[in-house]
N, CA, C and O of each residue as an XYZ file, in Angstrom:
796
protein
N      -1.742    -12.643      1.239
C      -0.781    -13.523      0.592
C      -1.298    -13.871     -0.806
O      -2.455    -14.256     -0.971
N      -0.436    -13.733     -1.800
C      -0.851    -14.020     -3.169
C      -0.158    -15.277     -3.685
O       0.933    -15.635     -3.243
N      -0.819    -15.929     -4.625
C      -0.288    -17.131     -5.265
C       0.288    -16.760     -6.630
O      -0.309    -15.953     -7.342
N       1.424    -17.325     -7.009
C       1.914    -17.094     -8.374
C       1.096    -17.912     -9.375
O       0.674    -19.030     -9.078
N       0.880    -17.351    -10.547
C       0.177    -18.097    -11.582
C       1.036    -19.287    -11.975
O       2.248    -19.137    -12.130
N       0.444    -20.468    -12.140
C       1.249    -21.673    -12.424
C       1.894    -21.639    -13.806
O       1.519    -20.838    -14.661
N       2.856    -22.510    -14.007
C       3.571    -22.617    -15.266
C       2.714    -23.405    -16.264
O       2.990    -24.563    -16.578
N       1.676    -22.739    -16.741
C       0.702    -23.321    -17.673
C       0.629    -22.429    -18.903
O       0.613    -21.204    -18.784
N       0.585    -23.038    -20.080
C       0.521    -22.256    -21.313
C      -0.773    -21.450    -21.371
O      -1.849    -21.942    -21.031
N      -0.642    -20.206    -21.809
C      -1.791    -19.308    -21.946
C      -2.094    -19.134    -23.424
O      -1.213    -18.788    -24.212
N      -3.337    -19.373    -23.794
C      -3.752    -19.227    -25.191
C      -4.061    -17.773    -25.519
O      -3.701    -17.283    -26.590
N      -4.724    -17.090    -24.602
C      -5.110    -15.702    -24.830
C      -5.030    -14.941    -23.517
O      -5.470    -15.433    -22.478
N      -4.471    -13.747    -23.568
C      -4.362    -12.885    -22.384
C      -4.921    -11.521    -22.749
O      -4.278    -10.749    -23.461
N      -6.116    -11.227    -22.263
C      -6.738     -9.933    -22.543
C      -6.469     -9.007    -21.374
O      -6.663     -9.386    -20.219
N      -6.022     -7.794    -21.668
C      -5.728     -6.821    -20.623
C      -6.379     -5.500    -20.986
O      -6.094     -4.930    -22.039
N      -7.255     -5.013    -20.116
C      -7.968     -3.753    -20.326
C      -7.603     -2.783    -19.207
O      -7.372     -3.190    -18.069
N      -7.553     -1.498    -19.545
C      -7.373     -0.476    -18.521
C      -8.731      0.176    -18.280
O      -9.235      0.912    -19.127
N      -9.308     -0.099    -17.132
C     -10.603      0.457    -16.760
C     -10.367      1.784    -16.050
O      -9.962      1.817    -14.888
N     -10.626      2.878    -16.768
C     -10.390      4.206    -16.206
C     -11.603      4.655    -15.393
O     -12.742      4.570    -15.853
N     -11.343      5.126    -14.201
C     -12.402      5.567    -13.293
C     -12.763      7.017    -13.621
O     -12.256      7.958    -13.011
N     -13.661      7.166    -14.609
C     -14.033      8.497    -15.086
C     -15.545      8.667    -15.075
O     -16.307      7.704    -15.157
N     -15.951      9.935    -14.969
C     -17.371     10.269    -15.057
C     -17.563     11.272    -16.181
O     -16.724     12.147    -16.394
N     -18.674     11.140    -16.901
C     -18.961     12.038    -18.021
C     -20.235     12.818    -17.723
O     -21.248     12.254    -17.310
N     -20.161     14.125    -17.941
C     -21.316     14.995    -17.735
C     -21.573     15.781    -19.015
O     -20.639     16.168    -19.717
N     -22.847     16.012    -19.309
C     -23.208     16.775    -20.496
C     -24.176     17.873    -20.096
O     -25.177     17.613    -19.429
N     -23.881     19.094    -20.502
C     -24.753     20.217    -20.182
C     -26.100     20.058    -20.880
O     -26.142     19.795    -22.082
N     -27.199     20.212    -20.145
C     -28.521     20.106    -20.784
C     -28.811     21.288    -21.712
O     -29.727     21.225    -22.533
N     -28.027     22.372    -21.580
C     -28.269     23.568    -22.388
C     -27.391     23.597    -23.637
O     -27.884     23.819    -24.743
N     -26.092     23.373    -23.459
C     -25.158     23.485    -24.582
C     -24.737     22.134    -25.150
O     -24.162     22.063    -26.236
N     -25.024     21.074    -24.419
C     -24.600     19.722    -24.778
C     -23.076     19.571    -24.798
O     -22.547     18.610    -25.357
N     -22.393     20.510    -24.196
C     -20.953     20.359    -24.076
C     -20.653     19.257    -23.073
O     -21.316     19.119    -22.045
N     -19.627     18.475    -23.408
C     -19.286     17.317    -22.582
C     -18.094     17.634    -21.694
O     -17.142     18.295    -22.108
N     -18.173     17.148    -20.472
C     -17.051     17.269    -19.546
C     -16.744     15.885    -18.988
O     -17.635     15.186    -18.504
N     -15.491     15.503    -19.060
C     -15.057     14.218    -18.526
C     -14.139     14.478    -17.345
O     -13.173     15.234    -17.452
N     -14.445     13.850    -16.223
C     -13.666     14.030    -15.003
C     -13.012     12.706    -14.635
O     -13.666     11.664    -14.586
N     -11.715     12.767    -14.378
C     -10.980     11.593    -13.907
C     -11.099     11.540    -12.392
O     -10.494     12.344    -11.684
N     -11.876     10.599    -11.907
C     -12.139     10.513    -10.473
C     -10.901      9.994     -9.746
O     -10.253      9.048    -10.194
N     -10.592     10.618     -8.639
C      -9.429     10.198     -7.855
C      -8.122     10.461     -8.564
O      -7.114      9.822     -8.259
N      -8.115     11.400     -9.517
C      -6.902     11.758    -10.272
C      -6.255     10.544    -10.926
O      -5.040     10.508    -11.118
N      -7.065      9.559    -11.265
C      -6.546      8.381    -11.943
C      -6.003      7.303    -11.022
O      -5.566      6.253    -11.493
N      -6.024      7.546     -9.707
C      -5.457      6.561     -8.782
C      -6.341      5.330     -8.615
O      -5.897      4.315     -8.078
N      -7.591      5.414     -9.073
C      -8.484      4.257     -8.989
C      -8.641      3.568    -10.338
O      -9.443      2.642    -10.461
N      -7.895      3.998    -11.355
C      -7.866      3.258    -12.619
C      -7.221      1.902    -12.348
O      -6.310      1.802    -11.526
N      -7.682      0.869    -13.027
C      -7.091     -0.443    -12.761
C      -7.122     -1.327    -13.997
O      -7.928     -1.148    -14.910
N      -6.204     -2.291    -13.985
C      -6.148     -3.296    -15.035
C      -7.199     -4.371    -14.772
O      -7.407     -4.792    -13.634
N      -7.852     -4.802    -15.836
C      -8.807     -5.903    -15.766
C      -8.571     -6.779    -16.996
O      -7.994     -6.326    -17.984
N      -9.012     -8.011    -16.932
C      -8.817     -8.844    -18.108
C      -9.296    -10.264    -17.944
O      -9.986    -10.611    -16.986
N      -8.905    -11.083    -18.917
C      -9.308    -12.486    -18.963
C      -8.109    -13.320    -19.410
O      -7.420    -12.972    -20.369
N      -7.875    -14.409    -18.712
C      -6.837    -15.372    -19.066
C      -7.538    -16.616    -19.601
O      -8.429    -17.154    -18.944
N      -7.144    -17.077    -20.788
C      -7.719    -18.285    -21.371
C      -6.591    -19.271    -21.663
O      -5.576    -18.913    -22.261
N      -6.781    -20.502    -21.236
C      -5.803    -21.542    -21.547
C      -6.298    -22.358    -22.740
O      -7.490    -22.336    -23.050
N      -5.400    -23.074    -23.411
C      -5.864    -24.051    -24.400
C      -6.462    -25.250    -23.673
O      -6.488    -25.282    -22.443
N      -6.938    -26.226    -24.422
C      -7.395    -27.474    -23.805
C      -6.202    -28.117    -23.096
O      -5.182    -28.408    -23.720
N      -6.340    -28.332    -21.808
C      -5.251    -28.885    -21.004
C      -5.470    -30.368    -20.757
O      -6.601    -30.831    -20.607
N      -4.367    -31.101    -20.719
C      -4.440    -32.525    -20.374
C      -4.593    -32.677    -18.866
O      -4.348    -31.727    -18.123
N      -4.999    -33.869    -18.399
C      -5.367    -34.050    -16.985
C      -4.352    -33.543    -15.962
O      -4.759    -32.973    -14.950
N      -3.050    -33.725    -16.182
C      -2.059    -33.266    -15.195
C      -2.097    -31.747    -15.051
O      -2.010    -31.218    -13.943
N      -2.230    -31.041    -16.198
C      -2.294    -29.580    -16.144
C      -3.653    -29.095    -15.642
O      -3.740    -28.045    -15.005
N      -4.712    -29.854    -15.926
C      -6.034    -29.526    -15.366
C      -5.959    -29.563    -13.843
O      -6.489    -28.684    -13.163
N      -5.302    -30.581    -13.321
C      -5.144    -30.695    -11.870
C      -4.382    -29.496    -11.309
O      -4.770    -28.926    -10.289
N      -3.305    -29.121    -11.979
C      -2.511    -27.973    -11.537
C      -3.339    -26.692    -11.543
O      -3.317    -25.930    -10.577
N      -4.075    -26.453    -12.641
C      -4.872    -25.231    -12.749
C      -6.007    -25.207    -11.739
O      -6.271    -24.180    -11.115
N      -6.679    -26.349    -11.578
C      -7.798    -26.362    -10.635
C      -7.291    -26.190     -9.205
O      -7.934    -25.519     -8.398
N      -6.146    -26.788     -8.888
C      -5.550    -26.559     -7.569
C      -5.254    -25.080     -7.351
O      -5.466    -24.544     -6.264
N      -4.759    -24.427     -8.410
C      -4.454    -22.995     -8.319
C      -5.709    -22.175     -8.038
O      -5.718    -21.358     -7.117
N      -6.783    -22.385     -8.829
C      -7.984    -21.564     -8.633
C      -8.663    -21.877     -7.301
O      -9.288    -20.997     -6.710
N      -8.551    -23.109     -6.824
C      -9.118    -23.445     -5.511
C      -8.330    -22.751     -4.403
O      -8.919    -22.229     -3.456
N      -6.994    -22.744     -4.518
C      -6.168    -22.073     -3.504
C      -6.418    -20.564     -3.488
O      -6.500    -19.948     -2.425
N      -6.538    -19.982     -4.677
C      -6.765    -18.541     -4.751
C      -8.188    -18.202     -4.302
O      -8.392    -17.304     -3.485
N      -9.163    -18.923     -4.840
C     -10.556    -18.692     -4.479
C     -11.106    -17.410     -5.073
O     -10.354    -16.576     -5.578
N     -12.407    -17.258     -5.011
C     -13.075    -16.068     -5.524
C     -12.592    -14.844     -4.755
O     -12.668    -14.808     -3.527
N     -12.097    -13.845     -5.477
C     -11.530    -12.597     -4.940
C     -10.206    -12.802     -4.216
O      -9.694    -11.876     -3.587
N      -9.647    -14.013     -4.299
C      -8.314    -14.229     -3.745
C      -7.258    -13.640     -4.679
O      -7.520    -13.416     -5.860
N      -6.068    -13.392     -4.143
C      -5.040    -12.676     -4.892
C      -4.014    -13.610     -5.522
O      -3.648    -14.641     -4.956
N      -3.560    -13.215     -6.717
C      -2.477    -13.928     -7.384
C      -1.651    -12.948     -8.195
O      -2.093    -11.833     -8.471
N      -0.447    -13.365     -8.579
C       0.417    -12.540     -9.416
C       0.658    -13.252    -10.739
O       0.701    -14.480    -10.809
N       0.815    -12.444    -11.790
C       1.072    -13.009    -13.112
C       1.940    -12.040    -13.906
O       1.766    -10.825    -13.810
N       2.869    -12.574    -14.686
C       3.624    -11.787    -15.652
C       2.815    -11.703    -16.937
O       2.071    -12.627    -17.266
N       2.958    -10.606    -17.661
C       2.326    -10.532    -18.982
C       3.001    -11.578    -19.865
O       4.213    -11.510    -20.065
N       2.251    -12.544    -20.400
C       2.877    -13.669    -21.112
C       3.574    -13.279    -22.411
O       4.399    -14.042    -22.913
N       3.263    -12.111    -22.965
C       3.863    -11.695    -24.232
C       4.934    -10.633    -24.055
O       5.404    -10.061    -25.039
N       5.327    -10.362    -22.816
C       6.316     -9.309    -22.573
C       7.600     -9.909    -22.028
O       7.577    -10.664    -21.056
N       8.722     -9.575    -22.657
C      10.002    -10.143    -22.240
C      11.007     -9.121    -21.774
O      12.194     -9.431    -21.667
N      10.563     -7.901    -21.492
C      11.478     -6.859    -21.043
C      11.863     -5.918    -22.166
O      11.567     -6.185    -23.331
N      12.527     -4.809    -21.825
C      12.880     -3.809    -22.829
C      14.016     -4.265    -23.735
O      14.842     -5.087    -23.340
N      14.051     -3.732    -24.944
C      15.101     -4.063    -25.905
C      16.486     -3.688    -25.387
O      17.481     -4.302    -25.773
N      16.553     -2.697    -24.526
C      17.840     -2.192    -24.029
C      18.582     -3.208    -23.176
O      19.798     -3.114    -23.013
N      17.857     -4.176    -22.630
C      18.474     -5.124    -21.713
C      18.560     -4.606    -20.292
O      19.002     -5.329    -19.400
N      18.143     -3.360    -20.060
C      18.104     -2.822    -18.699
C      17.033     -3.578    -17.926
O      15.973     -3.883    -18.473
N      17.295     -3.882    -16.669
C      16.311     -4.683    -15.946
C      15.898     -4.120    -14.603
O      14.811     -4.442    -14.123
N      16.721     -3.290    -13.973
C      16.372     -2.835    -12.634
C      16.971     -1.463    -12.373
O      18.147     -1.217    -12.641
N      16.137     -0.577    -11.846
C      16.587      0.731    -11.394
C      15.963      1.011    -10.046
O      15.473      0.101     -9.377
N      15.980      2.268     -9.649
C      15.433      2.629     -8.338
C      14.772      3.996     -8.416
O      15.177      4.853     -9.201
N      13.758      4.188     -7.598
C      13.082      5.478     -7.488
C      14.080      6.502     -6.954
O      14.819      6.230     -6.008
N      14.090      7.675     -7.569
C      15.008      8.738     -7.160
C      14.216      9.884     -6.543
O      13.688     10.737     -7.258
N      14.136      9.902     -5.229
C      13.409     10.969     -4.535
C      12.100     10.498     -3.952
O      11.584      9.442     -4.317
N      11.572     11.284     -3.050
C      10.322     10.948     -2.357
C       9.191     11.868     -2.830
O       9.424     12.861     -3.518
N       7.978     11.515     -2.447
C       6.828     12.367     -2.703
C       6.359     12.403     -4.137
O       5.639     13.323     -4.523
N       6.747     11.424     -4.942
C       6.337     11.428     -6.347
C       4.935     10.825     -6.496
O       4.573      9.873     -5.805
N       4.170     11.398     -7.403
C       2.799     10.922     -7.627
C       2.428     11.185     -9.076
O       3.223     11.726     -9.845
N       1.207     10.793     -9.445
C       0.722     11.056    -10.792
C       1.154     10.012    -11.794
O       1.209      8.821    -11.486
N       1.467     10.476    -13.020
C       1.743      9.555    -14.133
C       3.180      9.682    -14.639
O       3.466      9.370    -15.794
N       4.072     10.137    -13.778
C       5.495     10.147    -14.117
C       6.298      9.810    -12.872
O       5.860     10.052    -11.747
N       7.496      9.239    -13.094
C       8.325      8.796    -11.978
C       9.791      8.939    -12.379
O      10.228      8.403    -13.397
N      10.549      9.681    -11.549
C      11.974      9.866    -11.795
C      12.735      8.734    -11.106
O      12.543      8.475     -9.918
N      13.597      8.066    -11.866
C      14.357      6.919    -11.358
C      15.819      7.058    -11.776
O      16.143      7.819    -12.688
N      16.688      6.325    -11.108
C      18.100      6.338    -11.477
C      18.667      4.928    -11.424
O      17.955      3.961    -11.153
N      19.979      4.834    -11.693
C      20.639      3.538    -11.674
C      20.695      2.854    -13.028
O      20.997      1.663    -13.113
N      20.403      3.603    -14.094
C      20.399      3.023    -15.435
C      21.659      3.430    -16.201
O      22.363      4.359    -15.806
N      21.930      2.726    -17.294
C      23.045      3.074    -18.169
C      22.811      4.478    -18.734
O      21.713      4.774    -19.205
N      23.821      5.338    -18.695
C      23.635      6.712    -19.198
C      23.392      6.778    -20.703
O      23.904      5.963    -21.469
N      22.608      7.756    -21.099
C      22.417      8.153    -22.499
C      21.937      7.031    -23.418
O      22.494      6.828    -24.497
N      20.904      6.304    -22.990
C      20.306      5.276    -23.840
C      18.779      5.368    -23.748
O      18.235      6.050    -22.878
N      18.106      4.674    -24.654
C      16.657      4.481    -24.525
C      16.476      3.291    -23.581
O      16.635      2.140    -23.990
N      16.150      3.566    -22.337
C      16.028      2.514    -21.319
C      14.856      1.599    -21.635
O      14.969      0.377    -21.539
N      13.732      2.193    -22.010
C      12.521      1.428    -22.341
C      11.698      2.238    -23.328
O      11.808      3.462    -23.398
N      10.878      1.535    -24.083
C      10.099      2.200    -25.129
C       8.608      2.254    -24.762
O       8.108      1.487    -23.939
N       7.941      3.184    -25.406
C       6.495      3.297    -25.260
C       5.859      1.926    -25.459
O       6.139      1.245    -26.445
N       5.002      1.522    -24.522
C       4.351      0.216    -24.603
C       4.996     -0.836    -23.732
O       4.400     -1.884    -23.484
N       6.233     -0.570    -23.249
C       6.863     -1.492    -22.305
C       6.184     -1.378    -20.943
O       5.484     -0.405    -20.661
N       6.402     -2.389    -20.107
C       5.816     -2.421    -18.770
C       6.905     -2.330    -17.706
O       8.066     -2.650    -17.957
N       6.509     -1.889    -16.514
C       7.400     -1.961    -15.363
C       6.564     -2.078    -14.091
O       5.353     -1.858    -14.100
N       7.234     -2.425    -13.011
C       6.571     -2.562    -11.712
C       7.326     -1.746    -10.681
O       8.554     -1.791    -10.614
N       6.577     -0.996     -9.875
C       7.130     -0.323     -8.714
C       6.183     -0.614     -7.552
O       4.968     -0.463     -7.677
N       6.753     -1.032     -6.418
C       5.947     -1.587     -5.333
C       5.096     -2.721     -5.921
O       5.628     -3.578     -6.627
N       3.800     -2.743     -5.645
C       2.918     -3.751     -6.256
C       2.087     -3.150     -7.379
O       0.982     -3.616     -7.654
N       2.610     -2.122     -8.024
C       1.869     -1.433     -9.075
C       2.472     -1.739    -10.441
O       3.685     -1.656    -10.637
N       1.600     -2.093    -11.380
C       1.973     -2.520    -12.734
C       1.643     -1.381    -13.689
O       0.494     -0.948    -13.766
N       2.660     -0.888    -14.426
C       2.484      0.291    -15.275
C       2.890      0.013    -16.710
O       3.746     -0.832    -16.972
N       2.263      0.737    -17.646
C       2.621      0.671    -19.076
C       3.113      2.045    -19.505
O       2.447      3.054    -19.273
N       4.286      2.078    -20.134
C       4.867      3.342    -20.556
C       4.061      3.967    -21.691
O       3.605      3.276    -22.602
N       3.894      5.288    -21.618
C       3.174      6.030    -22.653
C       4.134      6.846    -23.518
O       3.702      7.549    -24.432
N       5.437      6.755    -23.231
C       6.456      7.457    -24.019
C       7.786      6.735    -23.827
O       7.986      6.038    -22.832
N       8.682      6.906    -24.776
C      10.028      6.368    -24.613
C      10.683      6.979    -23.378
O      10.454      8.146    -23.058
N      11.496      6.186    -22.688
C      12.191      6.637    -21.479
C      13.683      6.673    -21.759
O      14.323      5.629    -21.884
N      14.238      7.881    -21.857
C      15.643      8.078    -22.185
C      16.417      8.501    -20.942
O      15.990      9.393    -20.209
N      17.548      7.861    -20.712
C      18.378      8.238    -19.564
C      19.279      9.409    -19.934
O      19.651      9.587    -21.094
N      19.623     10.204    -18.919
C      20.559     11.305    -19.156
C      21.991     10.841    -18.889
O      22.248      9.645    -18.750
N      22.906     11.780    -18.820
C      24.308     11.431    -18.662
C      24.681     10.816    -17.344
O      25.782     10.283    -17.201
N      23.782     10.875    -16.362
C      24.061     10.255    -15.060
C      23.173      9.039    -14.792
O      23.149      8.522    -13.675
N      22.446      8.582    -15.814
C      21.612      7.388    -15.656
C      20.263      7.641    -15.029
O      19.603      6.712    -14.565
N      19.842      8.917    -15.012
C      18.519      9.268    -14.483
C      17.515      9.270    -15.631
O      17.816      9.748    -16.725
N      16.338      8.741    -15.383
C      15.303      8.660    -16.409
C      13.949      8.996    -15.785
O      13.705      8.715    -14.612
N      13.078      9.599    -16.585
C      11.700      9.846    -16.154
C      10.785      8.923    -16.932
O      10.738      8.970    -18.161
N      10.057      8.081    -16.210
C       9.078      7.196    -16.825
C       7.726      7.898    -16.851
O       7.290      8.445    -15.838
N       7.059      7.885    -18.006
C       5.687      8.375    -18.145
C       4.811      7.176    -18.440
O       5.165      6.350    -19.281
N       3.681      7.060    -17.769
C       2.943      5.798    -17.780
C       1.485      5.989    -17.413
O       1.054      7.082    -17.045
N       0.744      4.917    -17.518
C      -0.621      4.758    -17.010
C      -0.698      3.382    -16.357
O       0.084      2.505    -16.723
N      -1.575      3.160    -15.436
C      -2.362      4.145    -14.700
C      -1.507      4.920    -13.701
O      -0.332      4.609    -13.505
N      -2.104      5.927    -13.075
C      -1.380      6.784    -12.138
C      -0.947      6.003    -10.896
O      -1.541      4.987    -10.535
N       0.099      6.508    -10.262
C       0.546      5.927     -9.000
C      -0.550      6.041     -7.950
O      -1.175      7.091     -7.797
N      -0.770      4.964     -7.241
C      -1.751      4.991     -6.151
C      -1.103      5.328     -4.810
O      -1.732      5.922     -3.934
N       0.156      4.942     -4.667
C       0.928      5.215     -3.457
C       2.256      5.809     -3.887
O       2.877      5.331     -4.836
N       2.687      6.838     -3.201
C       3.977      7.425     -3.515
C       5.086      6.470     -3.084
O       5.189      6.151     -1.899
N       5.922      6.004     -4.021
C       6.975      5.071     -3.637
C       8.065      5.760     -2.821
O       8.229      6.978     -2.882
N       8.791      4.975     -2.072
C       9.879      5.500     -1.262
C      11.137      5.670     -2.112
O      11.300      5.011     -3.139
N      12.009      6.549     -1.677
C      13.313      6.721     -2.321
C      14.051      5.377     -2.304
O      14.103      4.700     -1.277
N      14.605      5.011     -3.428
C      15.342      3.758     -3.672
C      14.453      2.516     -3.787
O      14.978      1.405     -3.863
N      13.114      2.669     -3.802
C      12.273      1.502     -4.100
C      12.681      0.955     -5.476
O      12.902      1.737     -6.400
N      12.785     -0.371     -5.628
C      13.194     -0.936     -6.919
C      12.133     -0.762     -8.000
O      10.932     -0.754     -7.730
N      12.616     -0.623     -9.227
C      11.766     -0.526    -10.408
C      12.162     -1.681    -11.327
O      13.273     -1.713    -11.854
N      11.242     -2.629    -11.512
C      11.516     -3.852    -12.276
C      10.986     -3.699    -13.696
O       9.783     -3.540    -13.907
N      11.896     -3.748    -14.671
C      11.516     -3.608    -16.075
C      11.370     -4.939    -16.798
O      10.757     -4.991    -17.864
N      11.917     -6.010    -16.247
C      11.980     -7.283    -16.963
C      10.888     -8.255    -16.550
O      10.274     -8.890    -17.407
N      10.636     -8.382    -15.253
C       9.622     -9.338    -14.776
C       8.562     -8.642    -13.932
O       8.296     -9.058    -12.804
N       7.946     -7.567    -14.478
C       6.908     -6.904    -13.689
C       5.720     -7.829    -13.461
O       5.277     -8.527    -14.373
N       5.220     -7.826    -12.257
C       4.098     -8.688    -11.896
C       2.835     -7.858    -11.708
O       2.859     -6.772    -11.128
N       1.738     -8.398    -12.213
C       0.424     -7.802    -12.021
C      -0.232     -8.501    -10.840
O      -0.436     -9.715    -10.868
N      -0.564     -7.739     -9.801
C      -1.234     -8.287     -8.622
C      -2.733     -8.224     -8.849
O      -3.306     -7.142     -8.978
N      -3.372     -9.404     -8.897
C      -4.779     -9.509     -9.312
C      -5.621    -10.207     -8.256
O      -5.111    -10.859     -7.345
N      -6.923    -10.046     -8.413
C      -7.857    -10.886     -7.674
C      -8.727    -11.615     -8.681
O      -9.115    -11.063     -9.710
N      -9.026    -12.868     -8.362
C      -9.780    -13.731     -9.262
C     -11.266    -13.412     -9.178
O     -11.830    -13.323     -8.088
N     -11.894    -13.241    -10.335
C     -13.327    -12.942    -10.388
C     -14.151    -14.134    -10.850
O     -15.376    -14.052    -10.933
N     -13.474    -15.250    -11.154
C     -14.140    -16.446    -11.640
C     -14.269    -17.463    -10.512
O     -13.306    -17.733     -9.794
N     -15.460    -18.019    -10.365
C     -15.682    -19.047     -9.348
C     -14.866    -20.280     -9.698
O     -14.933    -20.740    -10.838
N     -14.088    -20.841     -8.754
C     -13.316    -22.055     -9.046
C     -14.225    -23.169     -9.551
O     -15.224    -23.504     -8.916
N     -13.871    -23.736    -10.694
C     -14.736    -24.757    -11.300
C     -13.912    -25.733    -12.130
O     -13.026    -25.337    -12.887
N     -14.225    -27.022    -11.972
C     -13.618    -28.057    -12.801
C     -14.720    -28.653    -13.669
O     -15.764    -29.063    -13.161
N     -14.484    -28.701    -14.987
C     -15.516    -29.150    -15.922
C     -14.840    -29.909    -17.059
O     -14.758    -29.419    -18.185
N     -14.362    -31.098    -16.753
C     -13.590    -31.868    -17.727
C     -14.489    -32.676    -18.658
O     -15.632    -32.990    -18.326
N     -13.946    -33.007    -19.834
C     -14.669    -33.858    -20.775
C     -14.332    -35.321    -20.514
O     -13.717    -35.651    -19.500
N     -14.741    -36.208    -21.444
C     -14.553    -37.641    -21.223
C     -13.075    -38.053    -21.244
O     -12.724    -39.142    -20.789
N     -12.208    -37.172    -21.776
C     -10.769    -37.450    -21.801
C     -10.035    -36.804    -20.622
O      -8.820    -36.936    -20.476
N     -10.798    -36.113    -19.799
C     -10.187    -35.439    -18.652
C      -9.539    -34.120    -19.006
O      -8.771    -33.582    -18.210
N      -9.831    -33.579    -20.192
C      -9.241    -32.305    -20.600
C     -10.199    -31.154    -20.310
O     -11.408    -31.343    -20.179
N      -9.631    -29.970    -20.214
C     -10.438    -28.786    -19.932
C      -9.657    -27.539    -20.300
O      -8.447    -27.474    -20.082
N     -10.338    -26.552    -20.853
C      -9.784    -25.208    -21.032
C     -10.346    -24.327    -19.922
O     -11.508    -24.469    -19.540
N      -9.536    -23.433    -19.411
C      -9.959    -22.532    -18.345
C     -10.065    -21.107    -18.878
O      -9.232    -20.667    -19.671
N     -11.089    -20.397    -18.440
C     -11.250    -18.973    -18.733
C     -11.418    -18.262    -17.398
O     -12.410    -18.461    -16.696
N     -10.431    -17.427    -17.053
C     -10.397    -16.792    -15.736
C     -10.435    -15.280    -15.878
O      -9.554    -14.681    -16.496
N     -11.460    -14.670    -15.302
C     -11.544    -13.206    -15.278
C     -10.830    -12.680    -14.035
O     -10.863    -13.307    -12.976
N     -10.183    -11.519    -14.176
C      -9.450    -10.954    -13.039
C      -9.529     -9.428    -13.070
O      -9.893     -8.826    -14.080
N      -9.178     -8.826    -11.941
C      -8.987     -7.382    -11.883
C      -7.810     -7.087    -10.961
O      -7.511     -7.853    -10.045
N      -7.154     -5.970    -11.218
C      -6.005     -5.581    -10.413
C      -6.427     -5.264     -8.993
O      -7.485     -4.676     -8.769
N      -5.604     -5.653     -8.038
C      -5.850     -5.344     -6.623
C      -5.412     -3.905     -6.368
O      -4.267     -3.546     -6.644
N      -6.308     -3.089     -5.850
C      -5.975     -1.689     -5.573
C      -5.537     -1.470     -4.140
O      -4.896     -0.462     -3.841
N      -5.865     -2.383     -3.254
C      -5.478     -2.224     -1.855
C      -4.190     -2.968     -1.596
O      -3.777     -3.806     -2.397
N      -3.554     -2.665     -0.483
C      -2.370     -3.398     -0.070
C      -1.147     -3.142     -0.910
O      -0.248     -3.979     -0.976
N      -1.102     -1.957     -1.573
C       0.056     -1.644     -2.405
C       1.169     -1.028     -1.573
O       2.228     -0.698     -2.108
């Protein structure tokens, strides 16, 4: 069970893509080889959430949140700087079964438009993705999304694809702590990583 991130202003939201790769170098030629372990399915989002100095009521809310979640407990959060695609499209569905990798065919969109642009986000199942190319629909509203990181689980036919309020499923890496000043204010800095299990 995951907790939603509370309605608290975020000062800084850092998001990193930690790619699960190994690098090898030949001792003879010094040629480098980079291998993507698990075909990219173990790549994950990591980052840090920082709040501004919060007043006592919001400190209470935030501390209650981190106590409920606990170390390695799960929570969901929307990217605070993302408001959905310019197209206004908000929901489609997976078209077909057995899809994997870094592309996904979906339908249910307005025909012949740019559904979403490179850099936009979407969610399928509990997986949070960032587009690596513009996604254009064809004459029947079918679109292929290209993205990172790779799909970890093949979604089912007609699974929803959320373009407007994609949620990142995370686990908290910061020990719950309250450290207020003489005015009862506190800024919080919370490290997190994407949950890879239970998708």
